[in-house]
Backbone bond lengths (Angstrom), bond angles and torsions (degrees), N, CA, C in turn:
res aa  C-N    CA-C-N  psi(-1)  N-CA   C-N-CA  omega(-1)  CA-C   N-CA-C  phi
1 M - - - 1.457 - - 1.527 109.09 -
2 R 1.311 114.96 137.21 1.462 120.48 176.04 1.528 109.07 -82.02
3 V 1.317 116.59 135.84 1.461 121.44 178.61 1.519 110.16 -59.66
4 S 1.332 117.41 -36.79 1.467 120.22 -179.43 1.523 111.44 -61.98
5 E 1.324 117.48 -32.77 1.463 120.52 176.56 1.526 110.44 -70.75
6 L 1.300 116.44 -40.93 1.460 121.35 -179.58 1.528 111.43 -62.51
7 T 1.330 116.64 -43.29 1.466 120.10 -176.92 1.524 112.96 -74.00
8 K 1.330 118.14 -9.07 1.460 121.56 176.11 1.524 112.53 -89.69
9 E 1.330 117.26 -8.42 1.465 121.62 -178.46 1.534 110.44 -60.29
10 T 1.334 116.10 134.25 1.469 120.43 179.28 1.526 110.78 -130.52
11 K 1.307 114.49 164.57 1.464 121.47 177.79 1.527 107.68 -145.18
12 K 1.326 116.14 142.17 1.466 120.50 177.16 1.524 109.49 -93.69
13 L 1.327 114.23 145.68 1.461 121.10 -176.31 1.526 108.67 -149.40
14 E 1.323 116.50 134.87 1.458 119.47 173.54 1.523 108.10 -95.27
15 V 1.315 115.20 121.31 1.458 122.04 178.18 1.525 107.05 -101.96
16 V 1.309 116.75 125.52 1.464 120.50 178.16 1.524 107.44 -100.42
17 Y 1.319 114.94 111.27 1.465 122.04 -179.56 1.522 108.42 -92.97
18 K 1.321 116.49 123.67 1.468 121.19 -176.58 1.519 110.25 -106.46
19 T 1.341 114.53 132.80 1.461 121.63 174.58 1.522 107.65 -129.47
20 T 1.297 116.80 177.98 1.468 120.02 178.84 1.529 111.80 -67.55
21 S 1.339 117.22 -22.12 1.466 119.71 -178.74 1.532 113.40 -95.33
22 G 1.321 117.55 -3.34 1.459 118.89 178.02 1.510 112.56 150.76
23 T 1.325 114.61 -168.54 1.459 120.79 177.91 1.519 109.12 -115.98
24 F 1.310 115.44 144.46 1.455 121.96 -176.40 1.524 109.41 -131.86
25 P 1.338 117.09 114.62 1.466 119.21 178.17 1.531 111.29 -79.69
26 V 1.312 115.50 138.83 1.458 121.99 175.64 1.530 106.53 -126.95
27 L 1.325 116.61 120.74 1.460 120.65 177.53 1.524 108.39 -86.04
28 V 1.322 115.44 123.06 1.462 122.27 -175.51 1.525 108.76 -121.58
29 E 1.319 116.48 139.44 1.460 121.19 168.51 1.522 105.76 -113.03
30 Y 1.339 115.83 121.37 1.461 118.46 -176.37 1.519 112.26 -121.36
31 R 1.308 114.38 156.96 1.464 122.12 178.90 1.529 107.81 -84.60
32 T 1.311 115.97 115.10 1.463 119.76 -174.70 1.526 113.01 -70.99
33 Q 1.309 116.90 -22.75 1.469 121.05 -177.24 1.532 111.75 -118.76
34 A 1.314 117.02 34.08 1.467 121.25 -176.19 1.520 113.56 -72.75
35 V 1.317 116.77 -24.01 1.462 119.61 -175.87 1.528 109.47 -81.45
36 T 1.329 114.59 106.20 1.462 122.91 178.13 1.528 108.23 -118.95
37 L 1.308 117.07 176.59 1.461 119.38 177.56 1.525 111.38 -62.03
38 S 1.324 117.15 -40.90 1.473 118.90 179.08 1.533 110.97 -66.65
39 F 1.347 117.61 -35.62 1.467 121.54 174.92 1.527 109.34 -58.12
40 L 1.330 117.02 -48.79 1.470 120.85 -178.65 1.528 112.14 -63.72
41 K 1.328 117.21 -37.24 1.466 120.49 177.59 1.525 111.15 -65.27
42 E 1.325 116.70 -44.87 1.467 120.80 178.08 1.523 110.93 -64.27
43 L 1.312 116.45 -41.06 1.461 121.08 -179.95 1.527 110.82 -62.58
44 A 1.316 116.66 -38.39 1.466 121.14 179.36 1.533 111.34 -63.73
45 Q 1.324 117.18 -28.41 1.461 121.74 179.54 1.524 112.93 -79.76
46 A 1.316 116.74 -25.60 1.472 121.35 -175.85 1.527 110.67 -81.78
47 Q 1.329 115.53 151.47 1.467 120.64 179.51 1.519 110.02 -136.46
48 G 1.327 115.28 154.75 1.458 121.63 174.70 1.512 113.21 57.49
49 A 1.338 115.50 -134.88 1.463 121.72 -177.98 1.523 111.66 -63.24
50 D 1.331 117.16 -31.87 1.467 120.11 178.79 1.521 111.12 -61.03
51 R 1.310 117.00 -33.64 1.466 122.09 179.74 1.533 110.60 -65.76
52 I 1.326 115.57 -44.18 1.471 120.48 179.85 1.527 110.01 -65.31
53 V 1.319 116.59 -47.87 1.460 121.20 -177.37 1.529 110.41 -65.60
54 Y 1.326 117.58 -39.57 1.472 120.04 177.90 1.525 110.37 -59.50
55 Q 1.328 117.17 -49.60 1.467 120.36 179.50 1.526 110.55 -56.52
56 L 1.305 115.07 -48.48 1.458 120.52 -176.38 1.526 111.62 -61.59
57 T 1.321 117.64 -46.77 1.463 120.24 -176.84 1.527 112.25 -69.74
58 Q 1.309 117.08 -24.21 1.459 119.57 178.36 1.524 112.54 -84.84
59 V 1.318 116.57 -31.39 1.467 121.05 -175.47 1.530 112.19 -92.52
60 V 1.330 117.58 -41.59 1.465 120.85 -176.35 1.526 109.99 -84.94
61 K 1.316 115.21 121.88 1.469 120.50 177.36 1.523 110.09 -82.58
62 S 1.344 116.53 -43.40 1.462 120.52 -179.94 1.522 109.67 -157.08
63 W 1.335 114.55 163.69 1.459 121.24 175.91 1.519 108.42 -153.91
64 D 1.316 116.11 170.96 1.470 118.93 179.29 1.528 111.55 -107.69
65 L 1.310 117.05 27.84 1.459 123.13 -179.77 1.526 109.62 -75.41
66 L 1.340 115.78 125.20 1.462 121.71 -174.77 1.529 112.43 -105.99
67 D 1.329 115.30 149.98 1.458 119.93 172.67 1.530 108.84 -86.72
68 D 1.310 117.25 -173.63 1.465 121.26 -177.28 1.526 113.72 -70.92
69 E 1.322 116.92 -9.54 1.470 121.14 176.51 1.528 111.41 -103.35
70 D 1.345 115.55 15.76 1.469 122.93 179.89 1.525 113.60 61.12
71 K 1.315 116.59 31.87 1.465 121.98 174.73 1.528 108.24 -108.50
72 I 1.326 115.90 141.38 1.463 119.44 179.10 1.523 109.70 -63.40
73 I 1.312 115.22 132.40 1.465 121.41 177.53 1.524 107.84 -77.31
74 P 1.325 118.40 121.49 1.470 119.40 177.27 1.534 110.47 -61.11
75 V 1.312 115.38 148.89 1.464 120.01 -179.89 1.529 107.87 -87.78
76 N 1.321 114.45 75.30 1.465 120.97 173.20 1.529 108.10 -146.94
77 A 1.306 115.94 158.78 1.469 121.92 -172.51 1.523 112.49 -57.02
78 E 1.318 116.85 -44.86 1.458 120.72 -176.47 1.527 111.30 -63.17
79 A 1.326 116.72 -46.01 1.469 121.17 -177.90 1.525 111.34 -68.40
80 I 1.317 116.72 -39.17 1.470 120.85 179.63 1.524 109.87 -63.07
81 E 1.323 116.50 -44.36 1.470 120.33 179.13 1.524 111.11 -68.09
82 A 1.328 117.07 -44.24 1.468 121.00 -178.41 1.531 111.47 -62.20
83 A 1.327 116.88 -35.52 1.464 120.80 -178.69 1.531 112.24 -80.59
84 G 1.319 117.01 -11.77 1.465 120.29 179.91 1.523 113.19 69.87
85 V 1.327 116.55 38.10 1.468 120.24 179.57 1.526 108.76 -66.12
86 P 1.337 117.67 126.06 1.466 120.56 -178.45 1.532 112.73 -61.60
87 V 1.298 115.89 139.09 1.466 121.88 178.48 1.531 110.61 -59.79
88 Y 1.333 117.16 -36.44 1.464 119.75 178.98 1.526 111.10 -61.66
89 L 1.327 117.18 -36.54 1.459 120.28 177.20 1.523 110.23 -66.39
90 L 1.327 116.58 -45.23 1.465 120.29 178.82 1.522 110.56 -59.00
91 N 1.334 116.22 -44.33 1.471 120.03 178.38 1.528 111.75 -64.97
92 S 1.325 116.68 -37.38 1.469 120.32 177.85 1.520 110.99 -62.77
93 I 1.314 116.73 -40.65 1.467 120.86 178.63 1.523 110.45 -64.60
94 L 1.319 116.76 -47.20 1.467 120.02 179.01 1.526 111.31 -62.53
95 G 1.331 116.94 -40.38 1.458 120.93 178.71 1.518 112.60 -64.71
96 A 1.331 116.10 -40.48 1.471 120.14 179.19 1.528 110.60 -66.10
97 I 1.313 116.51 -37.87 1.466 119.82 177.69 1.525 109.86 -65.60
98 A 1.333 116.75 -45.18 1.468 119.95 178.59 1.523 110.74 -60.43
99 D 1.322 117.21 -43.94 1.466 121.12 177.98 1.522 110.89 -61.88
100 D 1.329 116.92 -42.50 1.459 120.96 -179.94 1.525 111.11 -62.42
101 R 1.307 116.83 -39.63 1.472 121.09 178.40 1.522 109.97 -65.37
102 L 1.336 117.87 -41.06 1.467 121.11 178.76 1.518 111.43 -65.14
103 I 1.318 116.08 -43.70 1.466 120.24 179.28 1.520 109.45 -62.55
104 G 1.325 116.46 -40.56 1.464 120.35 178.14 1.512 112.37 -61.89
105 D 1.340 116.34 -42.66 1.462 120.67 178.44 1.520 111.54 -65.91
106 E 1.335 117.01 -39.64 1.464 120.79 178.84 1.518 111.00 -66.66
107 A 1.323 117.40 -37.46 1.464 121.09 179.15 1.525 111.22 -65.88
108 K 1.338 116.11 -34.69 1.462 120.51 178.42 1.525 110.83 -66.41
109 N 1.328 116.14 -34.61 1.465 120.89 -177.55 1.514 113.63 -83.09
110 A 1.323 117.52 -10.50 1.472 120.65 -177.25 1.508 112.16 -77.70
């Protein structure tokens, strides 16, 4: 198997973001094998909000998150900041992906 093929593997996941006004589903397609040694080195260099955005842009391939003009927000730092995507939402997406990976690993071991 070529490593380049492995790192292109993706999985779709519905993340349910909960707020005081309701729940909002976000369909995410993420790279299941995005965490590489270079990813970890770059992540170690990032701090604060840059760390969250770096993880998200490297792991999430696509999502159905819309801006106020009903256009999909590109998964890149500039677009995420320009659209004012809440940090709690970004963290919820990363957490759901981490949970999904753990559940997948546990299912393999069962």
